[in-house]
C-alpha positions as CSV (number, residue, x, y, z in Angstrom):
1,M,9.8,52.7,45.0
2,K,8.1,49.5,44.4
3,K,10.5,46.4,44.5
4,L,10.3,44.4,41.2
5,K,9.4,40.4,41.6
6,M,11.3,38.2,39.3
7,S,8.7,35.9,37.5
8,K,9.5,32.2,37.4
9,R,10.0,32.3,33.7
10,S,12.6,35.1,34.0
11,K,14.5,33.2,36.9
12,A,14.5,29.9,34.8
13,A,15.8,31.9,32.0
14,L,18.5,33.3,34.0
15,D,19.3,29.8,35.5
16,K,19.7,28.4,32.1
17,A,21.9,31.4,30.9
18,I,24.2,30.8,33.7
19,K,24.3,27.0,33.0
20,H,25.2,28.1,29.6
21,W,28.1,30.0,30.4
22,E,29.3,27.5,33.0
23,V,29.3,24.4,30.6
24,D,28.9,25.6,26.9
25,V,31.1,28.6,27.1
26,K,33.5,28.2,29.8
27,E,34.2,24.6,29.1
28,N,33.9,24.1,25.6
29,N,34.8,27.8,24.3
30,E,31.6,28.5,22.3
31,Y,31.2,31.8,20.8
32,P,28.2,33.4,22.8
33,R,25.3,34.5,20.5
34,S,21.8,35.7,21.2
35,D,20.3,32.8,19.6
36,N,21.8,30.5,22.2
37,C,20.8,32.6,25.1
38,A,17.5,31.7,27.1
39,L,17.2,35.3,28.2
40,C,17.5,36.6,24.6
41,G,15.0,34.0,23.6
42,L,12.6,35.7,26.0
43,Y,13.3,39.1,25.7
44,I,15.1,40.4,22.6
45,K,12.1,40.6,20.5
46,N,10.9,43.3,22.9
47,E,14.2,45.1,23.0
48,C,15.1,43.5,26.0
49,Q,12.5,45.0,28.3
50,G,12.1,43.0,31.5
51,C,15.2,41.1,31.1
52,P,17.2,40.7,34.4
53,V,20.4,41.6,32.6
54,C,18.8,44.8,31.1
55,I,17.5,45.7,34.4
56,K,20.8,45.3,36.2
57,A,23.0,46.9,33.4
58,K,20.5,49.6,32.6
59,Q,21.1,49.0,29.1
60,S,19.7,46.7,26.4
61,E,21.8,44.1,24.5
62,C,23.9,43.3,27.3
63,Y,25.8,46.5,27.0
64,R,27.9,47.5,30.1
65,T,28.4,43.7,31.0
66,P,31.2,41.5,31.0
67,Y,29.9,39.8,27.8
68,Y,31.1,42.6,25.5
69,E,34.6,41.9,26.9
70,Y,34.5,38.4,26.5
71,T,33.3,38.8,22.8
72,A,35.8,41.8,22.1
73,V,38.6,39.2,22.9
74,L,37.0,36.6,20.6
75,D,36.4,39.3,17.9
76,L,40.3,40.4,18.0
77,L,41.9,37.0,18.5
78,G,39.5,34.5,17.4
79,I,38.4,31.2,19.3
80,A,42.1,30.2,19.3
81,S,42.9,33.2,21.9
82,D,44.4,32.5,25.3
83,I,42.1,29.6,26.7
84,A,42.9,30.9,30.4
85,Q,41.9,34.4,29.4
86,R,38.6,33.2,27.9
87,K,38.0,31.1,31.1
88,R,38.7,34.1,33.3
89,L,36.2,36.5,31.1
90,A,33.7,33.7,31.2
91,Q,33.6,33.5,34.8
92,K,33.4,37.3,35.0
93,E,30.2,37.2,32.9
94,I,29.1,34.1,35.3
95,D,29.6,36.1,38.4
96,F,27.8,39.2,36.8
97,L,24.9,37.0,35.7
98,K,24.4,35.8,39.3
99,T,23.8,39.3,40.6
100,C,20.9,39.7,38.3
101,Y,18.4,37.9,40.5
102,Y,15.7,40.2,41.9
């Protein structure tokens, strides 16, 4: 099986997505959306085809990633939910994103 090679554009978008989670989400408790994700900006119009997250999770739209656990907490409890829990879940997403390089 031929190994995929990550493009510079994909790597830059993944780097930017990780930085977004580290700063905007983890520090400021922003609600994550596809319109503020560098990866979604590149890949969502093509149903996530080629997205490193989609490749890793084997699902489009970030299914089977910690993103869904994080947003479920926000959907259920709102932005005022437990800060420690949100930070823990954000870190879980950051850790996952760091495994998406190929």
